[in-house]
PDBQT receptor file of N, H, CA, C and O in Angstrom, charges set to zero:
ATOM      1  N   MET A   1     204.871 -30.751  50.736  1.00  0.00    +0.000 N 
ATOM      2  CA  MET A   1     204.758 -29.783  51.715  1.00  0.00    +0.000 C 
ATOM      3  C   MET A   1     204.978 -28.258  51.368  1.00  0.00    +0.000 C 
ATOM      4  O   MET A   1     204.298 -27.434  51.980  1.00  0.00    +0.000 OA
ATOM      5  N   LYS A   2     205.620 -27.961  50.703  1.00  0.00    +0.000 N 
ATOM      6  H   LYS A   2     206.172 -28.631  50.206  1.00  0.00    +0.000 HD
ATOM      7  CA  LYS A   2     206.168 -26.396  50.154  1.00  0.00    +0.000 C 
ATOM      8  C   LYS A   2     204.898 -25.905  49.399  1.00  0.00    +0.000 C 
ATOM      9  O   LYS A   2     204.606 -24.715  49.516  1.00  0.00    +0.000 OA
ATOM     10  N   SER A   3     203.964 -26.875  48.485  1.00  0.00    +0.000 N 
ATOM     11  H   SER A   3     204.201 -27.842  48.390  1.00  0.00    +0.000 HD
ATOM     12  CA  SER A   3     203.054 -26.828  47.707  1.00  0.00    +0.000 C 
ATOM     13  C   SER A   3     201.815 -26.300  48.727  1.00  0.00    +0.000 C 
ATOM     14  O   SER A   3     201.010 -25.384  48.558  1.00  0.00    +0.000 OA
ATOM     15  N   ARG A   4     201.937 -26.988  49.550  1.00  0.00    +0.000 N 
ATOM     16  H   ARG A   4     202.591 -27.732  49.687  1.00  0.00    +0.000 HD
ATOM     17  CA  ARG A   4     200.970 -26.500  50.685  1.00  0.00    +0.000 C 
ATOM     18  C   ARG A   4     200.870 -25.082  51.508  1.00  0.00    +0.000 C 
ATOM     19  O   ARG A   4     199.802 -24.593  51.878  1.00  0.00    +0.000 OA
ATOM     20  N   PHE A   5     201.832 -24.655  51.672  1.00  0.00    +0.000 N 
ATOM     21  H   PHE A   5     202.699 -25.053  51.371  1.00  0.00    +0.000 HD
ATOM     22  CA  PHE A   5     202.491 -23.527  52.418  1.00  0.00    +0.000 C 
ATOM     23  C   PHE A   5     202.502 -22.322  51.445  1.00  0.00    +0.000 C 
ATOM     24  O   PHE A   5     202.370 -21.213  51.963  1.00  0.00    +0.000 OA
ATOM     25  N   ILE A   6     202.624 -22.389  50.279  1.00  0.00    +0.000 N 
ATOM     26  H   ILE A   6     202.731 -23.289  49.859  1.00  0.00    +0.000 HD
ATOM     27  CA  ILE A   6     202.151 -21.460  49.262  1.00  0.00    +0.000 C 
ATOM     28  C   ILE A   6     201.100 -21.338  48.664  1.00  0.00    +0.000 C 
ATOM     29  O   ILE A   6     200.964 -20.379  47.903  1.00  0.00    +0.000 OA
ATOM     30  N   THR A   7     199.957 -22.374  48.862  1.00  0.00    +0.000 N 
ATOM     31  H   THR A   7     200.068 -23.152  49.480  1.00  0.00    +0.000 HD
ATOM     32  CA  THR A   7     198.890 -22.293  48.545  1.00  0.00    +0.000 C 
ATOM     33  C   THR A   7     198.085 -21.651  49.565  1.00  0.00    +0.000 C 
ATOM     34  O   THR A   7     197.202 -20.864  49.223  1.00  0.00    +0.000 OA
ATOM     35  N   GLY A   8     198.335 -21.948  50.958  1.00  0.00    +0.000 N 
ATOM     36  H   GLY A   8     199.052 -22.587  51.236  1.00  0.00    +0.000 HD
ATOM     37  CA  GLY A   8     197.623 -21.598  52.006  1.00  0.00    +0.000 C 
ATOM     38  C   GLY A   8     197.924 -20.060  51.947  1.00  0.00    +0.000 C 
ATOM     39  O   GLY A   8     197.025 -19.236  52.113  1.00  0.00    +0.000 OA
ATOM     40  N   MET A   9     199.228 -19.707  51.702  1.00  0.00    +0.000 N 
ATOM     41  H   MET A   9     199.958 -20.376  51.567  1.00  0.00    +0.000 HD
ATOM     42  CA  MET A   9     199.945 -18.282  51.761  1.00  0.00    +0.000 C 
ATOM     43  C   MET A   9     199.060 -17.437  50.553  1.00  0.00    +0.000 C 
ATOM     44  O   MET A   9     198.703 -16.292  50.830  1.00  0.00    +0.000 OA
ATOM     45  N   VAL A  10     198.739 -17.962  49.327  1.00  0.00    +0.000 N 
ATOM     46  H   VAL A  10     199.029 -18.893  49.102  1.00  0.00    +0.000 HD
ATOM     47  CA  VAL A  10     198.098 -17.225  48.192  1.00  0.00    +0.000 C 
ATOM     48  C   VAL A  10     196.359 -17.042  48.420  1.00  0.00    +0.000 C 
ATOM     49  O   VAL A  10     195.601 -16.323  47.769  1.00  0.00    +0.000 OA
ATOM     50  N   THR A  11     196.030 -17.961  49.582  1.00  0.00    +0.000 N 
ATOM     51  H   THR A  11     196.646 -18.545  50.111  1.00  0.00    +0.000 HD
ATOM     52  CA  THR A  11     194.948 -18.068  49.659  1.00  0.00    +0.000 C 
ATOM     53  C   THR A  11     194.509 -16.788  50.569  1.00  0.00    +0.000 C 
ATOM     54  O   THR A  11     193.657 -15.922  50.367  1.00  0.00    +0.000 OA
ATOM     55  N   GLY A  12     195.348 -16.983  51.568  1.00  0.00    +0.000 N 
ATOM     56  H   GLY A  12     196.040 -17.686  51.732  1.00  0.00    +0.000 HD
ATOM     57  CA  GLY A  12     195.237 -16.228  52.640  1.00  0.00    +0.000 C 
ATOM     58  C   GLY A  12     195.263 -14.352  51.842  1.00  0.00    +0.000 C 
ATOM     59  O   GLY A  12     194.648 -13.433  52.382  1.00  0.00    +0.000 OA
ATOM     60  N   ALA A  13     195.797 -14.231  51.000  1.00  0.00    +0.000 N 
ATOM     61  H   ALA A  13     196.297 -14.977  50.560  1.00  0.00    +0.000 HD
ATOM     62  CA  ALA A  13     196.221 -13.169  50.539  1.00  0.00    +0.000 C 
ATOM     63  C   ALA A  13     195.074 -12.690  49.719  1.00  0.00    +0.000 C 
ATOM     64  O   ALA A  13     194.845 -11.508  49.462  1.00  0.00    +0.000 OA
ATOM     65  N   VAL A  14     194.352 -13.753  49.321  1.00  0.00    +0.000 N 
ATOM     66  H   VAL A  14     194.538 -14.713  49.529  1.00  0.00    +0.000 HD
ATOM     67  CA  VAL A  14     193.349 -13.618  48.331  1.00  0.00    +0.000 C 
ATOM     68  C   VAL A  14     192.052 -12.914  49.108  1.00  0.00    +0.000 C 
ATOM     69  O   VAL A  14     191.284 -12.021  48.749  1.00  0.00    +0.000 OA
ATOM     70  N   ILE A  15     192.126 -13.557  50.099  1.00  0.00    +0.000 N 
ATOM     71  H   ILE A  15     192.750 -14.282  50.390  1.00  0.00    +0.000 HD
ATOM     72  CA  ILE A  15     190.826 -13.673  51.423  1.00  0.00    +0.000 C 
ATOM     73  C   ILE A  15     191.321 -12.168  52.148  1.00  0.00    +0.000 C 
ATOM     74  O   ILE A  15     190.447 -11.515  52.718  1.00  0.00    +0.000 OA
ATOM     75  N   GLY A  16     192.430 -11.752  52.119  1.00  0.00    +0.000 N 
ATOM     76  H   GLY A  16     193.140 -12.282  51.655  1.00  0.00    +0.000 HD
ATOM     77  CA  GLY A  16     192.615 -10.487  52.870  1.00  0.00    +0.000 C 
ATOM     78  C   GLY A  16     192.365  -9.491  52.075  1.00  0.00    +0.000 C 
ATOM     79  O   GLY A  16     191.859  -8.474  52.550  1.00  0.00    +0.000 OA
ATOM     80  N   ALA A  17     192.671  -9.580  50.682  1.00  0.00    +0.000 N 
ATOM     81  H   ALA A  17     193.081 -10.406  50.296  1.00  0.00    +0.000 HD
ATOM     82  CA  ALA A  17     191.839  -8.582  49.924  1.00  0.00    +0.000 C 
ATOM     83  C   ALA A  17     190.832  -8.318  49.468  1.00  0.00    +0.000 C 
ATOM     84  O   ALA A  17     190.375  -7.283  48.982  1.00  0.00    +0.000 OA
ATOM     85  N   THR A  18     190.262  -9.795  49.707  1.00  0.00    +0.000 N 
ATOM     86  H   THR A  18     190.633 -10.636  50.102  1.00  0.00    +0.000 HD
ATOM     87  CA  THR A  18     188.272  -9.472  49.204  1.00  0.00    +0.000 C 
ATOM     88  C   THR A  18     187.742  -8.868  50.718  1.00  0.00    +0.000 C 
ATOM     89  O   THR A  18     187.011  -7.894  50.895  1.00  0.00    +0.000 OA
ATOM     90  N   THR A  19     188.208  -9.556  51.510  1.00  0.00    +0.000 N 
ATOM     91  H   THR A  19     188.802 -10.348  51.366  1.00  0.00    +0.000 HD
ATOM     92  CA  THR A  19     187.947  -8.544  52.841  1.00  0.00    +0.000 C 
ATOM     93  C   THR A  19     188.213  -7.133  53.226  1.00  0.00    +0.000 C 
ATOM     94  O   THR A  19     187.461  -6.470  53.939  1.00  0.00    +0.000 OA
ATOM     95  N   SER A  20     189.451  -6.671  52.653  1.00  0.00    +0.000 N 
ATOM     96  H   SER A  20     190.062  -7.210  52.073  1.00  0.00    +0.000 HD
ATOM     97  CA  SER A  20     189.738  -5.621  53.000  1.00  0.00    +0.000 C 
ATOM     98  C   SER A  20     188.596  -4.407  51.707  1.00  0.00    +0.000 C 
ATOM     99  O   SER A  20     188.208  -3.241  51.767  1.00  0.00    +0.000 OA
ATOM    100  N   MET A  21     188.495  -5.195  51.001  1.00  0.00    +0.000 N 
ATOM    101  H   MET A  21     188.811  -6.143  50.952  1.00  0.00    +0.000 HD
ATOM    102  CA  MET A  21     187.614  -4.444  49.763  1.00  0.00    +0.000 C 
ATOM    103  C   MET A  21     186.111  -4.315  50.310  1.00  0.00    +0.000 C 
ATOM    104  O   MET A  21     185.364  -3.352  50.138  1.00  0.00    +0.000 OA
ATOM    105  N   LEU A  22     185.887  -5.263  50.868  1.00  0.00    +0.000 N 
ATOM    106  H   LEU A  22     186.494  -6.046  51.008  1.00  0.00    +0.000 HD
ATOM    107  CA  LEU A  22     184.163  -5.694  51.216  1.00  0.00    +0.000 C 
ATOM    108  C   LEU A  22     183.914  -4.452  52.464  1.00  0.00    +0.000 C 
ATOM    109  O   LEU A  22     182.856  -3.825  52.518  1.00  0.00    +0.000 OA
ATOM    110  N   MET A  23     185.134  -4.204  53.495  1.00  0.00    +0.000 N 
ATOM    111  H   MET A  23     185.993  -4.713  53.451  1.00  0.00    +0.000 HD
ATOM    112  CA  MET A  23     185.188  -3.274  54.559  1.00  0.00    +0.000 C 
ATOM    113  C   MET A  23     185.398  -2.230  54.430  1.00  0.00    +0.000 C 
ATOM    114  O   MET A  23     185.225  -1.658  55.506  1.00  0.00    +0.000 OA
ATOM    115  N   MET A  24     185.770  -1.422  53.495  1.00  0.00    +0.000 N 
ATOM    116  H   MET A  24     185.910  -1.887  52.621  1.00  0.00    +0.000 HD
ATOM    117  CA  MET A  24     186.154  -0.377  52.812  1.00  0.00    +0.000 C 
ATOM    118  C   MET A  24     185.437   0.293  51.499  1.00  0.00    +0.000 C 
ATOM    119  O   MET A  24     186.164   0.651  50.572  1.00  0.00    +0.000 OA
ATOM    120  N   PRO A  25     184.083   0.459  51.417  1.00  0.00    +0.000 N 
ATOM    121  CA  PRO A  25     183.520   0.731  51.054  1.00  0.00    +0.000 C 
ATOM    122  C   PRO A  25     183.282   1.909  50.219  1.00  0.00    +0.000 C 
ATOM    123  O   PRO A  25     182.560   2.076  49.236  1.00  0.00    +0.000 OA
ATOM    124  N   GLN A  26     184.284   2.893  51.030  1.00  0.00    +0.000 N 
ATOM    125  H   GLN A  26     184.871   2.758  51.829  1.00  0.00    +0.000 HD
ATOM    126  CA  GLN A  26     184.269   4.232  50.724  1.00  0.00    +0.000 C 
ATOM    127  C   GLN A  26     185.362   4.416  49.531  1.00  0.00    +0.000 C 
ATOM    128  O   GLN A  26     185.515   5.529  49.029  1.00  0.00    +0.000 OA
ATOM    129  N   MET A  27     186.056   3.384  49.126  1.00  0.00    +0.000 N 
ATOM    130  H   MET A  27     185.932   2.479  49.534  1.00  0.00    +0.000 HD
ATOM    131  CA  MET A  27     187.252   3.324  48.249  1.00  0.00    +0.000 C 
ATOM    132  C   MET A  27     186.373   3.670  47.067  1.00  0.00    +0.000 C 
ATOM    133  O   MET A  27     185.186   3.348  47.020  1.00  0.00    +0.000 OA
ATOM    134  N   ASP A  28     187.117   4.461  45.936  1.00  0.00    +0.000 N 
ATOM    135  H   ASP A  28     188.081   4.722  45.974  1.00  0.00    +0.000 HD
ATOM    136  CA  ASP A  28     186.643   4.911  44.683  1.00  0.00    +0.000 C 
ATOM    137  C   ASP A  28     186.398   3.587  43.957  1.00  0.00    +0.000 C 
ATOM    138  O   ASP A  28     186.479   2.437  44.388  1.00  0.00    +0.000 OA
ATOM    139  N   GLY A  29     186.070   4.054  42.720  1.00  0.00    +0.000 N 
ATOM    140  H   GLY A  29     186.004   4.989  42.370  1.00  0.00    +0.000 HD
ATOM    141  CA  GLY A  29     186.206   3.037  41.620  1.00  0.00    +0.000 C 
ATOM    142  C   GLY A  29     187.746   2.451  40.999  1.00  0.00    +0.000 C 
ATOM    143  O   GLY A  29     188.116   1.329  40.649  1.00  0.00    +0.000 OA
ATOM    144  N   ARG A  30     188.435   3.808  41.053  1.00  0.00    +0.000 N 
ATOM    145  H   ARG A  30     188.135   4.719  41.336  1.00  0.00    +0.000 HD
ATOM    146  CA  ARG A  30     189.681   3.565  40.355  1.00  0.00    +0.000 C 
ATOM    147  C   ARG A  30     190.532   2.877  41.277  1.00  0.00    +0.000 C 
ATOM    148  O   ARG A  30     191.323   2.132  40.699  1.00  0.00    +0.000 OA
ATOM    149  N   THR A  31     190.635   2.885  42.628  1.00  0.00    +0.000 N 
ATOM    150  H   THR A  31     189.992   3.491  43.099  1.00  0.00    +0.000 HD
ATOM    151  CA  THR A  31     191.310   2.071  43.521  1.00  0.00    +0.000 C 
ATOM    152  C   THR A  31     190.886   0.882  43.723  1.00  0.00    +0.000 C 
ATOM    153  O   THR A  31     191.684   0.029  44.109  1.00  0.00    +0.000 OA
ATOM    154  N   ARG A  32     189.488   0.557  43.497  1.00  0.00    +0.000 N 
ATOM    155  H   ARG A  32     188.840   1.251  43.183  1.00  0.00    +0.000 HD
ATOM    156  CA  ARG A  32     188.923  -0.835  43.222  1.00  0.00    +0.000 C 
ATOM    157  C   ARG A  32     189.451  -1.777  42.149  1.00  0.00    +0.000 C 
ATOM    158  O   ARG A  32     189.375  -3.005  42.125  1.00  0.00    +0.000 OA
ATOM    159  N   ARG A  33     190.004  -0.943  41.264  1.00  0.00    +0.000 N 
ATOM    160  H   ARG A  33     190.066   0.055  41.284  1.00  0.00    +0.000 HD
ATOM    161  CA  ARG A  33     190.168  -1.563  40.040  1.00  0.00    +0.000 C 
ATOM    162  C   ARG A  33     191.440  -1.708  39.924  1.00  0.00    +0.000 C 
ATOM    163  O   ARG A  33     191.905  -2.645  39.274  1.00  0.00    +0.000 OA
ATOM    164  N   LYS A  34     192.231  -0.774  40.557  1.00  0.00    +0.000 N 
ATOM    165  H   LYS A  34     191.853  -0.014  41.085  1.00  0.00    +0.000 HD
ATOM    166  CA  LYS A  34     193.686  -1.133  40.695  1.00  0.00    +0.000 C 
ATOM    167  C   LYS A  34     194.144  -2.044  41.928  1.00  0.00    +0.000 C 
ATOM    168  O   LYS A  34     195.335  -2.353  41.957  1.00  0.00    +0.000 OA
ATOM    169  N   ILE A  35     193.228  -2.543  43.041  1.00  0.00    +0.000 N 
ATOM    170  H   ILE A  35     192.261  -2.292  43.017  1.00  0.00    +0.000 HD
ATOM    171  CA  ILE A  35     193.171  -3.815  43.863  1.00  0.00    +0.000 C 
ATOM    172  C   ILE A  35     192.949  -5.259  43.056  1.00  0.00    +0.000 C 
ATOM    173  O   ILE A  35     193.648  -6.272  43.065  1.00  0.00    +0.000 OA
ATOM    174  N   ASN A  36     191.646  -4.946  42.321  1.00  0.00    +0.000 N 
ATOM    175  H   ASN A  36     191.078  -4.123  42.314  1.00  0.00    +0.000 HD
ATOM    176  CA  ASN A  36     191.591  -6.346  41.392  1.00  0.00    +0.000 C 
ATOM    177  C   ASN A  36     192.641  -6.826  40.143  1.00  0.00    +0.000 C 
ATOM    178  O   ASN A  36     192.943  -7.975  39.818  1.00  0.00    +0.000 OA
ATOM    179  N   LYS A  37     193.095  -5.507  39.548  1.00  0.00    +0.000 N 
ATOM    180  H   LYS A  37     192.850  -4.575  39.812  1.00  0.00    +0.000 HD
ATOM    181  CA  LYS A  37     194.178  -5.868  38.855  1.00  0.00    +0.000 C 
ATOM    182  C   LYS A  37     195.442  -6.397  39.337  1.00  0.00    +0.000 C 
ATOM    183  O   LYS A  37     196.105  -7.291  38.812  1.00  0.00    +0.000 OA
ATOM    184  N   MET A  38     195.745  -5.640  40.564  1.00  0.00    +0.000 N 
ATOM    185  H   MET A  38     195.206  -4.914  40.990  1.00  0.00    +0.000 HD
ATOM    186  CA  MET A  38     196.921  -6.364  41.270  1.00  0.00    +0.000 C 
ATOM    187  C   MET A  38     196.782  -7.742  41.969  1.00  0.00    +0.000 C 
ATOM    188  O   MET A  38     197.785  -8.287  42.430  1.00  0.00    +0.000 OA
ATOM    189  N   SER A  39     195.676  -8.259  42.047  1.00  0.00    +0.000 N 
ATOM    190  H   SER A  39     194.862  -7.816  41.673  1.00  0.00    +0.000 HD
ATOM    191  CA  SER A  39     195.167  -9.583  42.717  1.00  0.00    +0.000 C 
ATOM    192  C   SER A  39     195.220 -10.091  41.604  1.00  0.00    +0.000 C 
ATOM    193  O   SER A  39     196.190 -10.847  41.575  1.00  0.00    +0.000 OA
ATOM    194  N   ARG A  40     194.678 -10.077  40.647  1.00  0.00    +0.000 N 
ATOM    195  H   ARG A  40     193.889  -9.463  40.671  1.00  0.00    +0.000 HD
ATOM    196  CA  ARG A  40     194.848 -10.757  39.172  1.00  0.00    +0.000 C 
ATOM    197  C   ARG A  40     196.317 -11.257  38.955  1.00  0.00    +0.000 C 
ATOM    198  O   ARG A  40     196.663 -12.431  38.823  1.00  0.00    +0.000 OA
ATOM    199  N   ARG A  41     197.008 -10.296  38.944  1.00  0.00    +0.000 N 
ATOM    200  H   ARG A  41     196.727  -9.342  39.051  1.00  0.00    +0.000 HD
ATOM    201  CA  ARG A  41     198.482 -10.377  38.965  1.00  0.00    +0.000 C 
ATOM    202  C   ARG A  41     199.363 -11.509  39.677  1.00  0.00    +0.000 C 
ATOM    203  O   ARG A  41     200.225 -12.292  39.278  1.00  0.00    +0.000 OA
ATOM    204  N   MET A  42     198.864 -11.291  40.694  1.00  0.00    +0.000 N 
ATOM    205  H   MET A  42     198.164 -10.655  41.018  1.00  0.00    +0.000 HD
ATOM    206  CA  MET A  42     199.466 -12.062  41.973  1.00  0.00    +0.000 C 
ATOM    207  C   MET A  42     199.270 -13.546  41.742  1.00  0.00    +0.000 C 
ATOM    208  O   MET A  42     200.052 -14.493  41.661  1.00  0.00    +0.000 OA
ATOM    209  N   SER A  43     197.535 -13.380  41.639  1.00  0.00    +0.000 N 
ATOM    210  H   SER A  43     196.899 -12.610  41.705  1.00  0.00    +0.000 HD
ATOM    211  CA  SER A  43     196.863 -14.956  41.438  1.00  0.00    +0.000 C 
ATOM    212  C   SER A  43     197.695 -15.631  40.207  1.00  0.00    +0.000 C 
ATOM    213  O   SER A  43     198.042 -16.811  40.253  1.00  0.00    +0.000 OA
ATOM    214  N   ASN A  44     197.998 -14.732  39.046  1.00  0.00    +0.000 N 
ATOM    215  H   ASN A  44     197.716 -13.773  39.009  1.00  0.00    +0.000 HD
ATOM    216  CA  ASN A  44     198.728 -15.468  38.031  1.00  0.00    +0.000 C 
ATOM    217  C   ASN A  44     199.950 -15.661  38.348  1.00  0.00    +0.000 C 
ATOM    218  O   ASN A  44     200.557 -16.535  37.729  1.00  0.00    +0.000 OA
ATOM    219  N   ARG A  45     200.603 -14.939  39.340  1.00  0.00    +0.000 N 
ATOM    220  H   ARG A  45     200.109 -14.229  39.843  1.00  0.00    +0.000 HD
ATOM    221  CA  ARG A  45     202.238 -15.447  39.171  1.00  0.00    +0.000 C 
ATOM    222  C   ARG A  45     202.518 -16.535  40.410  1.00  0.00    +0.000 C 
ATOM    223  O   ARG A  45     203.435 -17.343  40.563  1.00  0.00    +0.000 OA
ATOM    224  N   ALA A  46     201.276 -16.202  41.282  1.00  0.00    +0.000 N 
ATOM    225  H   ALA A  46     200.531 -15.546  41.158  1.00  0.00    +0.000 HD
ATOM    226  CA  ALA A  46     201.507 -17.550  42.077  1.00  0.00    +0.000 C 
ATOM    227  C   ALA A  46     201.110 -18.761  41.094  1.00  0.00    +0.000 C 
ATOM    228  O   ALA A  46     202.005 -19.596  40.966  1.00  0.00    +0.000 OA
ATOM    229  N   GLY A  47     200.226 -18.940  40.561  1.00  0.00    +0.000 N 
ATOM    230  H   GLY A  47     199.499 -18.262  40.665  1.00  0.00    +0.000 HD
ATOM    231  CA  GLY A  47     199.950 -20.119  39.695  1.00  0.00    +0.000 C 
ATOM    232  C   GLY A  47     201.327 -20.606  39.163  1.00  0.00    +0.000 C 
ATOM    233  O   GLY A  47     201.970 -21.593  39.520  1.00  0.00    +0.000 OA
ATOM    234  N   GLU A  48     201.677 -19.495  38.043  1.00  0.00    +0.000 N 
ATOM    235  H   GLU A  48     201.154 -18.694  37.752  1.00  0.00    +0.000 HD
ATOM    236  CA  GLU A  48     202.893 -20.063  37.544  1.00  0.00    +0.000 C 
ATOM    237  C   GLU A  48     204.206 -20.298  38.317  1.00  0.00    +0.000 C 
ATOM    238  O   GLU A  48     205.142 -20.747  37.656  1.00  0.00    +0.000 OA
ATOM    239  N   PHE A  49     204.390 -20.071  39.541  1.00  0.00    +0.000 N 
ATOM    240  H   PHE A  49     203.630 -19.706  40.079  1.00  0.00    +0.000 HD
ATOM    241  CA  PHE A  49     204.925 -20.710  40.678  1.00  0.00    +0.000 C 
ATOM    242  C   PHE A  49     204.718 -21.926  41.212  1.00  0.00    +0.000 C 
ATOM    243  O   PHE A  49     205.498 -22.822  41.534  1.00  0.00    +0.000 OA
ATOM    244  N   MET A  50     203.630 -21.828  41.252  1.00  0.00    +0.000 N 
ATOM    245  H   MET A  50     202.997 -21.100  40.990  1.00  0.00    +0.000 HD
ATOM    246  CA  MET A  50     203.240 -23.258  41.594  1.00  0.00    +0.000 C 
ATOM    247  C   MET A  50     203.404 -24.346  40.321  1.00  0.00    +0.000 C 
ATOM    248  O   MET A  50     203.648 -25.533  40.542  1.00  0.00    +0.000 OA
ATOM    249  N   ASP A  51     203.301 -24.004  39.460  1.00  0.00    +0.000 N 
ATOM    250  H   ASP A  51     203.103 -23.041  39.280  1.00  0.00    +0.000 HD
ATOM    251  CA  ASP A  51     203.665 -25.108  38.389  1.00  0.00    +0.000 C 
ATOM    252  C   ASP A  51     205.328 -25.417  37.944  1.00  0.00    +0.000 C 
ATOM    253  O   ASP A  51     205.704 -26.503  37.503  1.00  0.00    +0.000 OA
ATOM    254  N   ASP A  52     206.280 -24.146  38.172  1.00  0.00    +0.000 N 
ATOM    255  H   ASP A  52     205.974 -23.263  38.530  1.00  0.00    +0.000 HD
ATOM    256  CA  ASP A  52     207.818 -23.990  38.510  1.00  0.00    +0.000 C 
ATOM    257  C   ASP A  52     207.713 -25.338  39.251  1.00  0.00    +0.000 C 
ATOM    258  O   ASP A  52     208.090 -26.455  38.897  1.00  0.00    +0.000 OA
ATOM    259  N   ILE A  53     207.039 -24.888  40.480  1.00  0.00    +0.000 N 
ATOM    260  H   ILE A  53     206.733 -23.980  40.767  1.00  0.00    +0.000 HD
ATOM    261  CA  ILE A  53     207.826 -25.994  41.690  1.00  0.00    +0.000 C 
ATOM    262  C   ILE A  53     207.510 -27.249  41.268  1.00  0.00    +0.000 C 
ATOM    263  O   ILE A  53     208.362 -28.101  41.014  1.00  0.00    +0.000 OA
ATOM    264  N   LYS A  54     205.960 -27.463  41.149  1.00  0.00    +0.000 N 
ATOM    265  H   LYS A  54     205.268 -26.771  41.356  1.00  0.00    +0.000 HD
ATOM    266  CA  LYS A  54     205.531 -28.966  40.426  1.00  0.00    +0.000 C 
ATOM    267  C   LYS A  54     206.627 -29.641  39.480  1.00  0.00    +0.000 C 
ATOM    268  O   LYS A  54     207.089 -30.782  39.512  1.00  0.00    +0.000 OA
ATOM    269  N   GLY A  55     206.866 -28.686  38.722  1.00  0.00    +0.000 N 
ATOM    270  H   GLY A  55     206.491 -27.759  38.696  1.00  0.00    +0.000 HD
ATOM    271  CA  GLY A  55     207.538 -29.161  37.519  1.00  0.00    +0.000 C 
ATOM    272  C   GLY A  55     209.113 -29.768  38.097  1.00  0.00    +0.000 C 
ATOM    273  O   GLY A  55     209.857 -30.628  37.625  1.00  0.00    +0.000 OA
ATOM    274  N   SER A  56     209.197 -29.109  39.029  1.00  0.00    +0.000 N 
ATOM    275  H   SER A  56     208.592 -28.410  39.412  1.00  0.00    +0.000 HD
ATOM    276  CA  SER A  56     210.903 -29.476  39.402  1.00  0.00    +0.000 C 
ATOM    277  C   SER A  56     211.175 -30.198  40.581  1.00  0.00    +0.000 C 
ATOM    278  O   SER A  56     212.198 -30.339  41.250  1.00  0.00    +0.000 OA
ATOM    279  N   MET A  57     209.614 -30.774  40.716  1.00  0.00    +0.000 N 
ATOM    280  H   MET A  57     208.782 -30.659  40.172  1.00  0.00    +0.000 HD
ATOM    281  CA  MET A  57     209.456 -31.552  41.707  1.00  0.00    +0.000 C 
ATOM    282  C   MET A  57     209.518 -33.253  41.236  1.00  0.00    +0.000 C 
ATOM    283  O   MET A  57     209.722 -34.288  41.869  1.00  0.00    +0.000 OA
ATOM    284  N   MET A  58     209.235 -32.948  39.812  1.00  0.00    +0.000 N 
ATOM    285  H   MET A  58     209.070 -32.107  39.297  1.00  0.00    +0.000 HD
ATOM    286  CA  MET A  58     209.223 -34.215  38.989  1.00  0.00    +0.000 C 
ATOM    287  C   MET A  58     210.248 -34.906  38.554  1.00  0.00    +0.000 C 
ATOM    288  O   MET A  58     210.068 -35.926  37.890  1.00  0.00    +0.000 OA
TER     289      MET A  58
């Protein structure tokens, strides 16, 4: 149950970040690179967190 919730949160965050990037074309390249970098970090951390949760459930 918790893993579904966390997966939903991560998915929502990624969709939100992508949508905001598409809706704000006036952003400069530097800002987009920062957002992309942070998105990758968040995704990696969420994946590690999910692995930790799965490991603790077994």
